[in-house]
C-alpha positions as CSV (number, residue, x, y, z in Angstrom):
1,M,-12.2,8.6,97.1
2,Q,-8.8,10.3,96.6
3,T,-10.0,11.8,93.3
4,K,-13.2,13.2,95.0
5,I,-11.2,14.7,97.9
6,S,-8.8,16.3,95.4
7,T,-11.7,17.7,93.5
8,M,-13.3,19.1,96.6
9,M,-10.0,20.7,97.7
10,S,-9.5,22.2,94.3
11,G,-13.0,23.7,94.6
12,V,-12.3,25.1,98.0
13,L,-9.0,26.7,96.8
14,L,-10.8,28.3,93.9
15,V,-13.5,29.7,96.2
16,L,-10.8,31.2,98.5
17,L,-9.0,32.7,95.6
18,S,-12.2,34.1,94.2
19,V,-13.1,35.6,97.6
20,L,-9.8,37.3,97.8
21,S,-10.2,38.8,94.3
22,V,-13.7,40.1,95.2
23,Q,-12.4,41.6,98.4
24,A,-9.8,43.4,96.4
25,Y,-12.5,44.9,94.3
26,A,-13.9,47.9,96.2
27,I,-17.7,48.0,96.2
28,P,-18.7,51.7,95.8
29,E,-20.6,53.5,98.4
30,I,-24.3,53.9,97.7
31,Q,-25.9,57.2,98.7
32,R,-29.7,57.6,98.9
33,W,-32.1,60.6,99.2
34,Q,-35.5,61.8,97.9
35,T,-36.2,64.7,95.6
36,D,-38.6,67.5,96.7
37,N,-41.5,65.8,94.9
38,G,-40.9,62.4,96.3
39,A,-38.7,60.5,93.8
40,R,-36.2,58.1,95.4
41,V,-32.6,58.5,94.4
42,M,-29.6,56.1,94.5
43,Y,-26.2,57.4,93.5
44,V,-22.7,56.0,93.2
45,H,-19.7,58.1,92.3
46,V,-17.3,56.2,89.9
47,N,-14.0,57.7,88.9
48,G,-12.4,57.0,85.6
49,L,-14.1,57.6,82.3
50,P,-15.9,60.9,82.0
51,M,-19.3,59.1,81.6
52,M,-22.6,59.1,83.5
53,D,-25.5,56.7,83.4
54,A,-28.9,57.8,84.7
55,R,-32.0,55.6,84.8
56,V,-35.5,56.4,86.0
57,V,-37.4,53.2,87.0
58,F,-41.2,53.3,87.4
59,D,-43.4,50.7,89.0
60,A,-45.2,50.6,85.7
61,G,-44.6,47.2,84.1
62,S,-47.2,44.9,82.5
63,A,-48.4,43.8,85.9
64,R,-50.3,47.2,85.9
65,D,-52.0,46.5,82.6
66,G,-55.3,45.2,84.0
67,E,-57.5,44.0,81.2
68,L,-55.6,45.8,78.5
69,S,-52.3,43.8,78.2
70,G,-49.7,45.6,76.2
71,M,-50.7,49.0,77.7
72,A,-47.5,49.4,79.7
73,A,-45.3,48.5,76.7
74,L,-47.1,50.8,74.4
75,T,-47.0,53.7,76.9
76,N,-43.3,53.3,77.4
77,G,-42.6,52.9,73.7
78,L,-44.5,56.1,72.9
79,L,-42.4,58.3,75.2
80,A,-39.6,58.9,72.7
81,E,-42.0,59.0,69.7
82,G,-42.7,62.6,70.2
83,A,-42.3,64.9,73.3
84,G,-42.5,68.6,73.9
85,G,-43.8,69.1,70.4
86,Q,-40.6,67.6,68.9
87,S,-40.8,64.5,66.6
88,A,-39.1,61.2,67.4
89,Q,-36.5,62.0,64.7
90,L,-35.7,65.4,66.3
91,L,-35.4,63.8,69.7
92,A,-33.1,61.1,68.4
93,E,-30.9,63.7,66.7
94,Q,-30.6,65.7,69.9
95,F,-29.3,62.6,71.7
96,E,-27.0,61.7,68.9
97,S,-25.6,65.2,68.5
98,V,-23.9,64.9,71.9
99,G,-23.1,61.1,71.7
100,A,-25.8,60.2,74.3
101,Q,-27.8,57.0,74.2
102,L,-31.4,56.7,75.2
103,E,-32.8,53.6,76.8
104,N,-36.4,52.6,77.5
105,D,-38.1,49.4,78.1
106,S,-41.1,47.8,79.8
107,L,-41.0,44.5,81.7
108,R,-43.5,42.7,83.9
109,D,-42.6,44.6,87.1
110,M,-41.0,47.8,85.9
111,A,-40.6,50.3,83.2
112,I,-37.4,52.2,82.6
113,V,-36.2,55.3,80.8
114,G,-32.6,56.5,80.9
115,V,-29.6,57.9,79.2
116,R,-25.8,57.4,79.0
117,S,-23.8,60.6,78.4
118,L,-20.4,62.2,78.6
119,T,-20.0,64.4,81.7
120,D,-18.7,67.4,79.9
121,R,-21.4,70.1,80.5
122,A,-21.8,70.9,76.8
123,Y,-22.9,67.3,76.2
124,L,-24.5,66.3,79.6
125,D,-26.8,69.4,79.8
126,K,-28.3,68.7,76.4
127,A,-28.7,65.0,77.0
128,L,-30.4,65.6,80.4
129,K,-32.7,68.3,79.0
130,T,-33.8,66.0,76.2
131,L,-34.4,63.1,78.6
132,S,-36.4,65.4,80.9
133,T,-38.6,66.3,77.9
134,V,-39.2,62.7,77.1
135,L,-40.1,61.9,80.7
136,S,-42.4,64.7,81.5
137,Q,-43.8,66.0,78.2
138,P,-44.7,63.1,76.0
139,D,-47.0,64.2,73.1
140,F,-49.0,60.9,72.8
141,N,-50.3,62.0,69.4
142,Q,-52.7,60.0,67.5
143,K,-50.5,59.3,64.4
144,E,-47.7,57.8,66.5
145,F,-50.1,55.9,68.7
146,E,-51.6,54.2,65.6
147,R,-48.2,53.5,64.1
148,E,-46.8,51.9,67.3
149,L,-50.0,50.0,67.9
150,A,-49.8,48.6,64.4
151,R,-46.2,47.5,65.1
152,M,-47.3,45.7,68.2
153,K,-50.1,43.9,66.3
154,V,-47.5,42.7,63.8
155,A,-45.3,41.5,66.7
156,V,-48.3,39.5,68.1
157,T,-48.7,37.9,64.7
158,A,-45.0,37.1,64.5
159,R,-45.1,35.5,68.0
160,K,-47.8,33.1,66.7
161,Q,-45.2,31.9,64.1
162,S,-42.6,31.2,66.8
163,P,-43.0,27.9,68.7
164,S,-40.8,29.3,71.5
165,S,-43.0,32.3,71.9
166,I,-46.1,30.2,71.8
167,A,-44.6,27.9,74.5
168,D,-43.5,30.9,76.6
169,E,-47.0,32.5,76.6
170,A,-48.7,29.2,77.3
171,F,-46.4,28.6,80.2
172,Y,-47.1,31.9,81.8
173,R,-50.8,31.5,81.4
174,A,-50.8,28.0,82.9
175,V,-48.5,29.0,85.8
176,Y,-50.2,32.3,86.7
177,G,-53.9,31.9,85.8
178,D,-55.6,35.2,86.5
179,H,-52.6,36.8,88.1
180,P,-51.2,39.9,86.3
181,Y,-48.0,38.0,85.5
182,A,-50.0,35.7,83.2
183,A,-50.6,38.1,80.3
184,P,-47.9,38.7,77.6
185,T,-46.1,42.0,78.0
186,G,-46.7,42.8,74.3
187,G,-50.4,42.3,74.5
188,T,-52.7,40.0,72.6
189,E,-54.8,40.6,69.4
190,A,-57.9,41.1,71.6
191,S,-56.3,43.5,74.1
192,L,-54.6,45.6,71.4
193,E,-57.9,46.1,69.6
194,K,-59.3,47.7,72.8
195,L,-56.4,50.0,73.5
196,T,-57.1,53.7,73.1
197,L,-55.0,56.8,73.3
198,D,-57.0,58.0,76.3
199,A,-56.1,54.7,78.1
200,I,-52.4,55.3,77.4
201,R,-52.6,58.9,78.7
202,G,-54.4,57.6,81.8
203,F,-51.7,55.0,82.4
204,Y,-49.0,57.5,82.1
205,Q,-50.7,60.0,84.5
206,K,-51.2,57.3,87.1
207,Y,-47.8,55.5,87.0
208,Y,-45.2,57.9,85.6
209,V,-45.1,60.1,88.7
210,A,-42.4,61.1,91.1
211,K,-43.6,59.0,94.1
212,N,-43.6,55.9,91.9
213,A,-40.1,56.6,90.5
214,L,-36.6,55.5,91.4
215,I,-33.7,57.5,89.9
216,V,-30.3,55.8,89.7
217,I,-27.2,57.8,88.9
218,V,-23.8,56.2,88.3
219,G,-20.6,57.8,87.0
220,A,-18.1,60.7,87.2
221,V,-20.4,63.3,88.7
222,D,-20.1,64.5,92.3
223,R,-23.0,64.6,94.9
224,P,-24.1,68.2,94.2
225,Q,-24.2,67.4,90.4
226,A,-26.1,64.2,91.1
227,E,-28.7,66.1,93.2
228,A,-29.1,68.6,90.4
229,I,-29.6,65.8,87.9
230,A,-32.2,64.0,90.0
231,N,-34.1,67.3,90.6
232,Q,-34.0,68.0,86.8
233,L,-35.3,64.6,85.9
234,S,-38.1,64.6,88.4
235,A,-39.1,68.2,88.4
236,G,-41.5,67.8,85.4
237,L,-43.3,64.8,86.9
238,A,-46.5,65.1,88.8
239,Q,-46.0,64.0,92.5
240,G,-48.7,61.3,92.3
241,E,-48.7,58.2,94.5
242,K,-46.7,55.0,94.7
243,A,-48.4,52.1,92.9
244,A,-50.5,49.8,95.1
245,P,-49.1,46.3,95.8
246,I,-49.8,43.6,93.2
247,P,-51.5,40.4,94.3
248,E,-49.5,37.5,95.7
249,V,-49.0,34.5,93.5
250,A,-51.0,31.4,94.5
251,P,-49.1,28.1,94.5
252,L,-50.3,25.5,92.0
253,A,-52.9,23.0,93.3
254,E,-52.2,20.3,90.7
255,K,-50.1,19.5,87.7
256,K,-51.1,20.9,84.3
257,V,-50.1,19.6,80.9
258,V,-50.6,21.8,77.8
259,R,-49.9,20.3,74.3
260,I,-50.0,22.7,71.4
261,Q,-49.8,21.4,67.8
262,Y,-47.4,23.4,65.7
263,P,-45.5,22.3,62.5
264,S,-42.0,22.7,63.7
265,K,-39.0,20.4,63.4
266,Q,-38.2,20.7,67.1
267,V,-40.6,20.3,70.0
268,H,-40.3,23.0,72.6
269,I,-40.7,21.9,76.2
270,Y,-41.1,24.2,79.2
271,M,-41.7,22.8,82.7
272,G,-42.0,24.6,86.0
273,Q,-44.1,26.5,88.6
274,P,-44.1,29.6,90.7
275,G,-40.6,30.0,92.3
276,M,-39.5,32.9,94.4
277,K,-39.6,36.6,94.7
278,R,-36.8,39.1,95.3
279,G,-35.7,39.4,98.9
280,D,-37.0,35.9,100.0
281,D,-34.9,34.5,102.9
282,D,-33.9,31.4,100.9
283,Y,-33.0,33.4,97.8
284,F,-29.2,32.5,97.9
285,D,-30.0,28.8,98.8
286,L,-32.3,28.5,95.8
287,Y,-29.9,30.4,93.5
288,M,-27.0,28.1,94.4
289,A,-29.3,25.0,94.3
290,N,-30.2,25.7,90.7
291,H,-26.7,26.5,89.5
292,P,-25.3,23.0,89.4
293,F,-28.7,21.5,88.4
294,G,-29.4,23.5,85.3
295,G,-28.0,27.0,85.6
296,S,-24.3,26.4,84.8
297,G,-24.5,25.8,81.1
298,F,-22.7,22.8,79.8
299,A,-21.4,21.9,83.3
300,S,-24.9,21.4,84.7
301,R,-26.4,18.1,85.7
302,L,-29.3,18.4,83.3
303,V,-26.9,18.9,80.3
304,K,-24.8,15.9,81.4
305,T,-27.9,13.6,81.7
306,I,-30.1,14.8,78.9
307,R,-27.5,15.9,76.3
308,E,-24.4,13.9,77.0
309,D,-25.8,10.6,78.4
310,R,-29.1,10.4,76.4
311,G,-28.5,12.7,73.4
312,L,-32.1,14.1,73.6
313,A,-31.3,17.8,73.3
314,Y,-28.4,20.1,72.4
315,S,-29.4,22.6,75.1
316,V,-31.3,22.1,78.4
317,Y,-31.5,24.5,81.3
318,S,-33.3,25.6,84.4
319,Y,-33.5,28.9,86.3
320,F,-35.3,30.9,88.9
321,H,-36.6,34.3,87.7
322,P,-37.4,36.3,90.9
323,M,-39.8,39.2,90.6
324,R,-41.8,41.4,93.0
325,E,-44.1,38.4,93.6
326,A,-43.1,34.8,92.9
327,G,-41.5,34.7,89.5
328,P,-41.2,31.3,87.7
329,F,-38.9,28.4,88.2
330,M,-38.5,27.0,84.7
331,M,-36.8,24.2,83.0
332,G,-36.6,24.2,79.2
333,M,-35.3,22.2,76.2
334,Q,-35.9,21.3,72.6
335,T,-36.0,17.8,71.1
336,R,-37.5,15.7,68.3
337,A,-41.2,15.0,68.4
338,D,-40.7,11.3,68.8
339,Q,-38.5,11.9,71.8
340,A,-40.8,14.5,73.5
341,D,-42.4,12.3,76.1
342,Q,-39.1,10.5,76.9
343,A,-37.5,14.0,77.4
344,V,-40.4,15.2,79.6
345,G,-40.2,12.1,81.8
346,L,-36.4,12.4,82.2
347,L,-36.6,16.1,82.9
348,K,-39.1,15.4,85.7
349,A,-37.2,12.4,87.0
350,E,-34.0,14.5,87.3
351,L,-35.9,17.2,89.2
352,E,-37.4,14.7,91.6
353,K,-34.0,13.1,92.2
354,Y,-32.4,16.5,92.8
355,I,-35.1,17.6,95.2
356,K,-34.6,14.4,97.2
357,E,-30.8,14.3,97.2
358,G,-29.7,17.9,96.5
359,P,-26.3,18.7,95.0
360,E,-23.1,16.7,95.7
361,D,-20.3,18.5,97.6
362,D,-18.1,18.9,94.6
363,E,-21.0,20.1,92.4
364,L,-21.8,22.9,94.8
365,A,-18.1,23.8,95.4
366,D,-17.6,24.2,91.7
367,S,-20.7,26.3,91.4
368,I,-19.7,28.6,94.3
369,S,-16.3,29.0,92.7
370,N,-17.9,29.9,89.4
371,V,-20.4,32.4,90.8
372,V,-18.0,34.1,93.2
373,G,-15.2,34.2,90.6
374,S,-17.3,35.9,88.0
375,F,-18.9,38.3,90.4
376,P,-16.4,41.2,89.8
377,L,-17.1,41.0,86.1
378,N,-20.8,41.8,86.9
379,L,-19.7,45.2,88.3
380,D,-17.0,46.2,85.8
381,S,-18.9,48.9,84.1
382,N,-21.2,51.8,85.0
383,G,-24.0,50.2,83.1
384,K,-23.8,46.9,85.0
385,L,-23.5,48.6,88.3
386,M,-26.5,50.7,87.5
387,G,-28.5,47.6,86.7
388,Y,-27.8,46.1,90.1
389,L,-28.6,49.4,91.8
390,A,-31.9,49.7,89.9
391,M,-32.8,46.1,91.0
392,M,-31.9,46.8,94.6
393,G,-33.8,50.0,94.8
394,F,-36.9,48.8,93.0
395,Y,-37.2,45.6,95.1
396,D,-36.2,47.3,98.4
397,M,-33.0,45.3,98.8
398,P,-30.6,46.3,101.5
399,D,-27.7,48.6,100.6
400,D,-25.1,46.0,101.6
401,Y,-26.5,43.5,99.1
402,L,-23.4,43.8,96.9
403,Q,-21.0,43.8,99.9
404,T,-22.4,40.6,101.3
405,F,-23.1,38.8,98.1
406,V,-19.9,36.7,98.1
407,D,-20.4,35.7,101.8
408,Q,-24.0,34.8,101.2
409,I,-23.1,32.6,98.2
410,G,-20.1,31.0,100.0
411,S,-22.1,30.1,103.0
412,V,-24.6,27.9,101.2
413,T,-24.2,24.2,102.0
414,P,-25.4,21.2,100.1
415,A,-27.9,20.6,102.9
416,D,-29.2,24.3,102.6
417,A,-29.6,23.8,98.8
418,R,-31.5,20.5,99.2
419,K,-33.8,21.9,101.9
420,A,-34.6,25.0,99.9
421,M,-35.5,23.0,96.7
422,A,-37.6,20.5,98.7
423,Q,-39.5,23.3,100.4
424,R,-40.1,25.4,97.3
425,I,-40.5,23.0,94.3
426,K,-43.3,20.4,94.2
427,A,-42.6,17.9,91.5
428,D,-46.2,16.6,91.6
429,R,-47.6,20.1,90.7
430,L,-45.6,21.1,87.6
431,V,-46.8,22.9,84.6
432,T,-45.6,21.2,81.4
433,V,-46.0,22.9,78.0
434,I,-45.1,21.0,74.8
435,V,-45.3,22.8,71.5
436,G,-44.4,21.2,68.2
437,D,-45.4,18.6,65.6
438,I,-47.0,16.2,68.2
439,A,-50.1,15.1,66.3
440,G,-50.6,11.4,66.9
441,E,-48.3,11.1,69.8
442,A,-50.2,9.1,72.4
443,T,-49.7,9.8,76.1
444,E,-51.8,9.6,79.2
445,D,-52.0,13.5,79.2
446,K,-52.9,13.7,75.5
447,K,-54.8,16.9,74.9
448,A,-54.4,19.2,72.0
449,E,-54.8,22.9,72.6
450,T,-54.4,26.0,70.5
451,P,-52.8,29.3,71.6
452,E,-55.3,31.5,73.3
453,E,-55.8,35.2,72.4
C-alpha cells in the first residue's frame, strides 16, 4: 500500500511540475479574419527567427472523391507539377533559389499547400509569388497528368505487396462500409483507370476555392504583413462555396472478421471500430483513457501484457484518430501465424477488461504527467504551432484550445476515462483484420478473403 501511495504522490508531483512549466510557456495570441473573397485566416506572430510558415488548408481530402478514389490526392499532387506555364522543375528552382520549402499533401479530410520562407522581402516576396501561382494557376497538362497517374498506379501495386497496407485498407473498408472514409486515399486500380484530366480540373474548380479555404500564418511578420500575405494567397482563387458536410459515420451493428492470406513471416492484426470526431465532448476523456492502455509506448498496459508477459509481439498499440466525422479507434500488432488467434483473443480480452475497470489511479497519473510534461515540446517551433492552428481552424475548435489543454488533461479522472471507454467502445462489435500466412489455421471465424479492388 505504501508503495502505491508513493507512486501516486510522485505522479501528482510530476503533474504539478509539468503544469507550472506549461504555465511558464506563453501561448501566443491567435488572430482571425476573412479575406475579401471569403477565405478564413488564422495568424500568430512569433518573434525570434526571421522565418514565416504559411499553409492553405482546403476541405478537399479523399472524403470528397466520390466514386473516383485517388482524385483528391492526384489533384493536390499535380498543383506543383506545372503552374502558370512554368514546369515543375522551374517552380522547384524558384523556391530553392530563396531557400523556401513547399509542402503539399492530401489526407482523408483535408488537402494542404504551404511554404516556409525567410522573412526578408527579397526572399519572402518570391516564395509567396511562386506559391500563389501554384495555388491559383495550375496547368493540369496531359503529360504530367499521365505521369502522376502512372506513379499512383505503381503505388497501388506496391501496396498489394505490403501486408500492413493490405491490412490497413481492409480495416477501413470493414469499419466504414460505404462511407467516404472507406476508400484508400491513393485510389484503387479500378478507380485510377476511370480518372480523367477533366475530372481533376472539375475537382479543383469545386474545392480549391476561397470559401473552402483556411489560411494559417505563423512567424516573424506583423499583422499588416499577414493581411497582405493572406490577400495575396487567396486573390487568385475563385470565391466558390464551402464544401457540403460529409455523412455521419454509422456505428457497427455486429462484429466482423476479415482473414487475408499473404505469404509473410509476420501476421498483421488490426482491431477496432469507429471512435470519435474532433470536438466531441468526451475527447479528452477518451484521449487519456487510451494513453495508459495502448498509447504510451512501452509503458502501456498492452505492451506489458502482450509483449512482456506473453512474448507474443515486439510492438502493440492502440489509438483514437479523430476526424471530421468519427475516425477509427484501432489496436494493432504483429505476431507469428501460429500465435495469431491467441494474440487476437488476448487483445480483445484486455480491451474488455479495460472497458469494465478503466485505468488504475497510478496509471492515469503517470499518463497525465507524460502528456502535460511533453506539451510545450509540441509547440516549440513555428511548424508545430502551425499544425495545431490548422487543425483547430479546420475542425472549428475554440481559440482557447491550446490555453486550456493542460487543464482539460489534468481534470480527467479514472472514473471519467472508464465511463468514456464504456460508452464509446463496444467489444462485441469489433472489426478484426488478420493478414499473413494463415492458411490452414482453424478458428470459428475461418474465412479466407482476398484484397478488393
